N, C-alpha and C positions, 0 to 999 in steps of 0.2 A: 549490425543487426541484419537479419534475413527476413524478408517479407514472403509469406506463403500465400498460396492461392486460397487457403481455407480461412482467410480473414484473421490470421494471427501473425505476430511478429516475434521472432526468436532473438533474444539477446544472448549471443554466443558466449560471452565472458562468464556470466552467472548462470546460464542455463534457464533463464526465465522465458516464459512464453506469454506474451501480452495479447489481449484482445485489441483489435484495431478500433473497436466500438466503445464509445462512452455510453453510460446509462442514459436513457431517454429523458430522465428527470432527476432533479436533486432529491436527496432523501437524508434522513437522520442516520446516525452511525449504526445503530442496531439494524435498521433496514438495509443499510449498505452491506453489512456482514451477511445478512440473510440473502440479499440479492446475489452476491458472489457465490454463496453456498449453493444456491439453486440454479446458477448460470450454466448454460450448456452451449458449447460452440466447437465446431470442428471435431465432433464425436468425443469430446472430452467433457467430463462432468466434475472434475476436481479443481475448479477455479476457486480463488479466494481473494479477499481484499488484500492488497499488497502492504507489506510492512513499510514504514517510512523510508528506510534505506533503499528498498526496491523502487519506490515511487521517485525518490531523488535520482535514481540511476537513469531515468528517461528525461530528466530535465536537461535542456540545452542551455547551459549557463552563458553561452555566447549570444543568445537571442533574447528578445523581449517581445511580449505581446503577439503571439504566444511563445513561451520559452520551452518549446518542444519541436522536434522534427516534424514539420507539417507534411512532408512527403511520405512519412511513415504513419503518422497518426492524423489522418486527414480530417477527422471530425473533432479534433481536440478543441475544447472550449477554453477560453482564457479566463477560467474561473477556478475555484477551489475544488480539489479532489480529496476524498477521504483516504486515509491509510488505516491499517488494522492496529496500529500502535497506539495504545492508550497512554495517558499521561499519569505516571505513577505518583507524581507530586500533587496532582489535582484530580481527584476522583470525579468522574462525570465529564472528563474532557478526553479528547483523542486528537492525534496529530493529522494535519492536512497540508497539502502543498498547493500554492497559488501559481498556476501556470501562466501568469502574466509577467510577474516580476521575480520568479525563482525563489520566493520566500516560503518557508514552512513554519508552522506554529501549531498551537493546540487550541481547540475550541470546544464549547459545550457539545456533548454528543446529541443533544436535541436539535442542533442546527442542521440545516439541509445543504448538502454539497453533492457533487457528482462522483461517479465511480468508474474506475477502469480495472476490470478483473485481470488477474495474473495467475499463472500456474507454474509449478516447478520450484526448485531450490528451497525445499522445506528445511526447517531448522535441523541441524545435525547434532544438537545437544539435548535430544529428548531424554528426560529422566535426570537431567543435571540442572543445578541451580547456577545461574549467572548473576553475579553481583556487580552492578554498574557503579554504584557509589558506596563508600564505606558506611554511610548512614543506614543503608538497607540491611547491613549485616549486624547492626547494633543489637537486635533481639535474637540472633541465632547463636547457638553454642556449637563450636567445632566438634565434629564426631558424633553429634546427636541427630537422629532422624527427626525431621519435622513433617507432620502429616500434611 
């Protein structure tokens, strides 16, 4: 990872650019999405709430309390951080990462957690359907467009 003077950290493998700053307060999931959408840092305004996979990429699984590189993320809280990943099996829940014990899980979107904005590495599958489990495809018909 590369630390920049503009208060960002670039993860060179995935091309992600992280804010070095945590949100000042905990917020629900909808507010977290909006917070990142409105976030501006280092002359960039295309920040977003990270997907669960991206958030996991900054977890340091060799550490505990906090499970993150403190020399990079100096304001890291040993608390939960929201991801943009919703829980498809449990509507009203979204995924979060606990930076004390490296655990991630899902929680009600009305719960309040912290936020670390990210930018870069957008999905390259725009316009395509990705089926993660066979059960998701049960109502789809091959070759038929679904609105």
